[in-house]
C-alpha positions in Angstrom: 0.0 0.0 0.0 1.3 3.4 -0.9 0.6 6.3 1.4 -0.2 9.7 0.0 0.7 13.0 1.6 -1.6 15.9 0.5 -2.0 17.6 -1.9 -3.2 14.6 -3.8 -4.8 16.6 -6.6 -1.6 16.8 -8.6 -3.3 17.8 -11.9 -4.6 21.0 -10.3 -1.2 21.9 -8.9 0.4 20.9 -12.3 -1.9 23.2 -14.2 -1.4 26.1 -11.8 2.4 25.8 -11.9 2.6 25.4 -15.7 0.4 28.4 -16.5 2.2 30.6 -13.9 5.6 29.6 -15.3 4.7 30.0 -19.0 2.9 33.3 -18.4 6.0 34.8 -16.5 8.3 37.3 -18.3 11.0 34.6 -18.4 9.3 31.2 -19.0 10.2 28.5 -16.5 8.8 25.2 -15.2 9.8 23.4 -12.0 12.0 20.4 -12.8 9.9 18.2 -10.5 7.3 18.0 -13.4 9.8 16.3 -15.6 9.3 13.1 -13.5 5.9 11.6 -14.6 6.0 7.8 -15.3 7.5 8.3 -18.8 10.0 10.9 -17.6 11.1 8.7 -14.7 11.8 5.8 -17.0 13.7 8.1 -19.5 15.8 9.4 -16.6 16.7 5.9 -15.7 17.8 5.4 -19.2 20.0 8.5 -19.0 21.8 7.1 -16.0 22.9 4.2 -18.2 24.6 6.4 -20.8 28.4 6.5 -21.0 28.3 10.3 -21.1 26.3 10.6 -17.9 29.0 10.2 -15.3 27.1 11.2 -12.0 25.3 7.9 -11.5 28.3 5.5 -12.0 30.5 7.8 -10.0 28.1 8.0 -7.1 27.5 4.2 -7.2 31.3 3.7 -6.9 31.4 5.9 -3.8 28.4 4.3 -2.2 29.8 0.8 -2.9 33.1 1.7 -1.3 31.5 3.3 1.8 28.4 1.3 2.4 29.7 -0.6 5.3 30.9 2.6 7.0 27.5 4.1 6.5 26.1 1.0 8.2 27.6 2.3 11.4 25.3 5.4 11.4 22.4 5.3 13.9 19.7 5.4 11.3 21.1 2.2 9.6 19.4 0.4 12.5 16.2 2.3 12.3 14.4 3.9 9.4 15.9 5.0 6.1 13.9 7.7 4.3 14.9 8.1 0.6 14.0 11.4 -1.0 13.2 10.7 -4.7 13.3 7.0 -5.0 15.4 6.6 -8.1 17.8 3.8 -9.1 17.3 0.6 -7.1 21.0 0.0 -7.5 21.9 2.8 -5.1 19.2 1.8 -2.7 20.2 -1.9 -2.7 23.9 -1.0 -2.0 22.8 0.5 1.3 20.1 -2.0 2.2 22.6 -4.9 1.7 24.9 -3.1 4.1 22.2 -2.4 6.7 21.0 -5.8 7.9 19.5 -4.3 11.1 17.3 -1.7 9.2 13.7 -1.8 10.3 11.9 0.5 7.9 12.5 1.7 4.4 10.5 4.7 3.3 10.9 5.9 -0.3 9.3 9.3 -1.0 8.6 10.3 -4.6 6.2 12.5 -6.6 5.6 9.8 -9.3 3.2 7.3 -7.6 3.5 4.6 -10.2 7.2 4.7 -10.4 7.3 4.7 -6.6 5.0 1.6 -6.4 7.2 -0.3 -8.8 10.4 0.6 -6.9 8.8 -0.3 -3.6 7.7 -3.7 -4.9 11.2 -4.5 -6.1 12.6 -3.7 -2.6 9.9 -5.8 -0.9 10.7 -8.8 -3.1 14.4 -8.4 -2.4 14.1 -7.8 1.3 11.0 -9.6 2.6 11.8 -9.0 6.3 12.0 -5.2 5.8 9.0 -2.9 6.4 8.6 -0.9 3.1 6.4 2.1 3.4 6.3 4.1 0.1 5.0 7.7 0.4 3.7 9.5 -2.7 4.5 13.0 -2.0 6.4 16.1 -3.2 9.3 16.2 -0.9 9.9 19.9 -1.7 6.8 20.6 0.5 6.8 20.3 4.3 7.5 16.7 5.4 6.0 16.7 8.9 3.2 14.2 8.0 5.6 11.4 7.1 4.4 8.3 9.1 7.7 7.8 11.1 8.0 6.1 14.4 9.5 8.5 16.9 11.5 5.8 18.7 13.4 4.9 15.5 16.6 6.7 14.5 16.4 8.1 11.0 18.8 8.1 8.1 17.9 10.3 5.2 19.2 9.1 1.8 19.2 11.9 -0.8 21.3 10.6 -3.8 21.8 11.7 -7.4 22.8 15.3 -6.7 19.2 16.1 -6.7 20.0 18.9 -4.3 21.7 20.6 -7.3 18.3 20.9 -9.0 17.2 23.7 -6.6 18.2 27.3 -6.5 20.6 27.8 -3.6 18.0 29.6 -1.4 15.5 26.8 -2.1 18.1 24.1 -1.3 18.5 25.7 2.1 14.7 25.8 2.6 14.5 22.1 1.5 17.2 20.9 3.8 15.9 22.9 6.7 12.4 21.3 6.1 14.0 17.9 6.3 15.8 18.7 9.5 12.6 20.1 11.1 10.7 17.0 10.1 13.4 14.5 11.2 15.3 16.2 14.1 18.3 14.3 15.1 18.6 12.5 11.7 21.7 11.8 9.8 21.8 12.2 6.0 23.7 10.8 3.1 23.6 13.2 0.2 25.2 13.1 -3.2 26.6 16.4 -4.6 28.0 16.9 -8.1 31.2 19.0 -8.3 32.4 21.6 -10.8 34.5 20.2 -13.8 35.3 20.9 -17.4 32.5 22.4 -19.4 32.7 19.8 -22.3 32.2 17.0 -19.8 29.1 18.7 -18.4 27.5 19.6 -21.7 27.9 16.0 -23.1 26.4 14.6 -19.9 23.3 16.8 -20.2 23.0 16.7 -24.0 24.0 13.2 -25.0 24.6 12.2 -28.6 21.8 9.6 -28.5 19.2 12.2 -27.7 17.8 10.5 -24.6 18.1 13.7 -22.5 16.4 15.6 -25.2 13.5 13.1 -25.1 13.4 13.4 -21.4 13.1 17.2 -21.6 10.6 17.3 -24.5 8.4 14.7 -22.6 7.4 17.6 -20.4 5.6 19.2 -23.3 4.0 15.9 -24.1 2.8 15.6 -20.5 1.2 19.1 -20.8 -0.5 17.9 -24.1 -1.8 14.8 -22.4 -2.8 16.1 -18.9 -3.8 19.7 -19.6 -5.2 19.6 -23.2 -2.1 21.3 -24.5 -1.3 21.8 -28.3 2.5 21.8 -28.2 4.1 20.6 -31.4 7.3 18.8 -30.2 8.9 19.2 -33.6 8.9 23.0 -33.1 10.9 22.8 -29.9 14.5 21.7 -29.2 16.4 20.6 -26.1 19.2 22.9 -25.1 21.9 22.4 -22.3 23.8 25.5 -21.3 26.7 25.9 -18.8 26.1 29.0 -16.6 29.6 29.6 -15.2 28.7 32.5 -12.8 26.1 30.3 -11.1 28.1 27.1 -11.4 25.2 25.2 -13.0 24.0 23.4 -16.1 20.7 24.7 -17.3 18.3 22.7 -19.4 15.9 24.7 -21.7 13.3 24.0 -24.4 13.8 26.4 -27.2 11.0 27.5 -29.5 12.2 27.1 -33.2 9.6 29.5 -34.5 7.2 32.3 -33.6 4.2 30.4 -32.4 1.2 30.2 -30.1 0.2 27.2 -28.0 -3.1 26.4 -26.2 -3.2 24.9 -22.7 -6.9 24.3 -22.1 -8.5 27.7 -22.7 -5.2 29.6 -22.1 -3.0 30.7 -25.0 0.8 31.1 -24.6 2.9 32.9 -27.2 6.5 32.1 -28.0 9.1 34.0 -30.1 11.6 32.2 -32.2 14.6 31.5 -29.9 12.7 32.0 -26.7 13.1 29.3 -24.1 11.4 27.5 -21.2 13.9 27.0 -18.4 13.1 23.5 -17.2 16.0 22.4 -14.9 19.1 23.5 -13.1 21.9 21.3 -12.0 24.2 23.2 -9.6 27.8 22.0 -9.2 29.1 22.6 -5.7 32.7 22.5 -4.3 33.2 21.8 -0.6 33.0 25.5 0.3 29.8 26.2 -1.4 28.0 23.1 -0.1 29.3 23.6 3.4 27.6 27.0 3.4 24.3 25.5 2.3 24.5 22.7 4.9 25.4 25.0 7.7 22.7 27.5 6.9 20.0 24.8 6.8 20.7 23.2 10.2 23.1 20.4 9.2 26.7 19.7 10.2 29.1 17.9 7.9 30.4 14.8 9.5 32.3 13.4 6.5 32.9 13.8 2.8 33.9 11.1 0.3 35.1 11.9 -3.2 36.0 9.8 -6.2 39.6 9.7 -7.5 38.9 12.5 -10.1 37.1 14.7 -7.6 34.1 14.7 -9.9 31.5 13.8 -7.2 31.1 14.0 -3.4 28.9 11.9 -1.0 28.5 13.8 2.2 27.4 12.5 5.6 25.4 15.2 7.5 24.1 15.4 11.0 21.1 17.5 12.0 21.9 20.1 14.7 
């Protein structure tokens, strides 16, 4: 059984966010809406690409450090995963946590979440698996946690980089307030050469483009949109001053699109900003962690210093 945390009417929230974002002076859509069922499966395909280094690099770090992570208090209590993605990462920790009592994946995509939870149940039949269909960017105080269990929060994939810096602080503070005393394992992508970043977010096979364009298909399907996907193109841009990769959908012509009864106009070359992926060195991430109520206990990096896995303690 999958628990739902309000608001459950995701279509209403989706419509409101889409119209507000597309009617703004600079069009933008929250990256959380990229992850419907199709988008979630496309993202899993992205993680298999040779050009997409973050997943395999983080996997290597988790595999190396999993037994050390098993000494954290929450490894003998409840593990809450924010954004239940690749089961490979999850399984690495579950294999190293034989005394774990509860696994609670939290994800906005209910069907993707259900499939992931079922895989874990089959692989770990003695583990209590409690999937929660929720937007973890919203307050998490209603998670069905048992107060007597220590909590370990697992936040992999450098998802923290998808948030503006101020929003990342708000998110981590929300987690700290919902789970006081918790420890957290969080993956953070680091700055590196521009050509490596651009190929990772605009792969030659076009899988990332399909992932980004699926957002328009979702609007067509769920909100009676009239986007012609052939008239938009995926763009990945390195924003050096902000130390982030930006994903955009660029209009290839002057055009108008209907979304239900609303009409949105585009000029040729105008973009919809759909995702950020900030790259943080240790100084930048330390500032975010400290300002959100967490203390860094440890940092693990790969040999190339491309990626970090941090262990944080709520203070």
